[in-house]
C-alpha positions as a printed Julia matrix, in Angstrom:
97×3 Matrix{Float64}:
 54.94  -40.58  107.65
 54.83  -38.83  111.0
 51.89  -36.98  112.52
 52.23  -33.41  113.72
 50.16  -33.22  116.91
 51.9   -30.11  118.29
 49.38  -27.33  118.81
 46.7   -29.37  117.09
 44.32  -27.26  115.04
 41.48  -29.61  115.84
 39.38  -30.38  118.85
 38.76  -34.09  119.37
 35.29  -34.38  120.86
 35.96  -37.67  122.61
 34.28  -39.87  120.01
 37.68  -40.57  118.37
 41.1   -41.06  119.84
 44.38  -39.88  118.39
 45.29  -43.55  117.88
 42.11  -44.23  115.85
 42.85  -41.2   113.67
 46.39  -42.4   112.99
 45.18  -45.96  112.32
 42.73  -44.68  109.71
 45.71  -43.44  107.67
 47.36  -46.87  107.99
 44.28  -48.56  106.49
 45.55  -50.11  103.22
 42.12  -49.48  101.67
 41.77  -45.87  102.86
 40.28  -43.52  100.3
 42.3   -40.33   99.86
 40.8   -37.46   97.95
 42.07  -34.13   96.71
 39.03  -31.86   96.59
 38.39  -29.85   93.47
 36.92  -26.89   95.36
 39.24  -23.88   94.98
 39.08  -23.01   98.67
 40.62  -26.39   99.6
 43.14  -26.67   96.77
 44.67  -23.26   97.5
 45.45  -24.39  101.04
 46.41  -27.95   99.9
 44.0   -29.84  102.11
 43.12  -33.46  101.5
 40.48  -35.92  102.7
 41.1   -39.38  104.13
 38.37  -41.96  104.73
 39.75  -44.96  106.57
 39.05  -47.53  109.23
 40.77  -47.84  112.57
 41.95  -51.23  113.84
 38.78  -51.44  115.96
 36.58  -50.91  112.87
 35.68  -47.28  113.5
 35.24  -45.32  110.29
 37.14  -42.03  110.39
 36.93  -39.01  108.07
 39.85  -36.59  108.22
 40.77  -33.34  106.55
 44.53  -32.94  106.61
 47.54  -31.09  105.25
 50.88  -32.63  104.42
 54.3   -31.45  103.41
 55.33  -34.92  102.27
 57.07  -35.64  105.58
 54.35  -35.14  108.16
 50.57  -35.12  108.35
 48.71  -32.38  110.19
 45.09  -33.3   110.84
 42.82  -30.26  110.61
 39.51  -32.01  111.31
 38.48  -35.55  112.22
 35.13  -37.17  112.92
 33.39  -40.55  112.68
 32.07  -41.56  109.26
 28.44  -40.87  108.42
 26.43  -43.78  106.96
 26.79  -42.37  103.42
 30.56  -42.13  103.81
 30.73  -45.7   105.13
 28.73  -46.82  102.07
 31.15  -44.93   99.77
 34.16  -46.48  101.54
 32.66  -49.96  101.29
 31.84  -49.5    97.6
 35.46  -48.44   96.89
 36.73  -51.4    98.92
 34.51  -53.81   96.96
 35.75  -52.33   93.66
 39.37  -52.66   94.77
 38.89  -56.28   95.81
 36.88  -57.1    92.69
 33.63  -57.77   94.55
 31.72  -54.84   93.09
 29.37  -54.96   90.16
């Protein structure tokens, strides 16, 4: 899938690069969520929690039309999100309790 970076609707504050954001979507263990809040579902926004190749945890809110991804917001993972990601990873790999 391609990324739509034309007229990006987000401001990258310098803590993440465009490459790290894209790599977080390539993470085979990324957690993708469709929120159940009506305000997000009406506008078809999704969440992605993934790791970049350098090990940076990235949280993204994005839209997709099935052909391209348009990132609306991206930031580094908070400790709780990293814990959630790791727990899902452990469950996937069969290491979790």
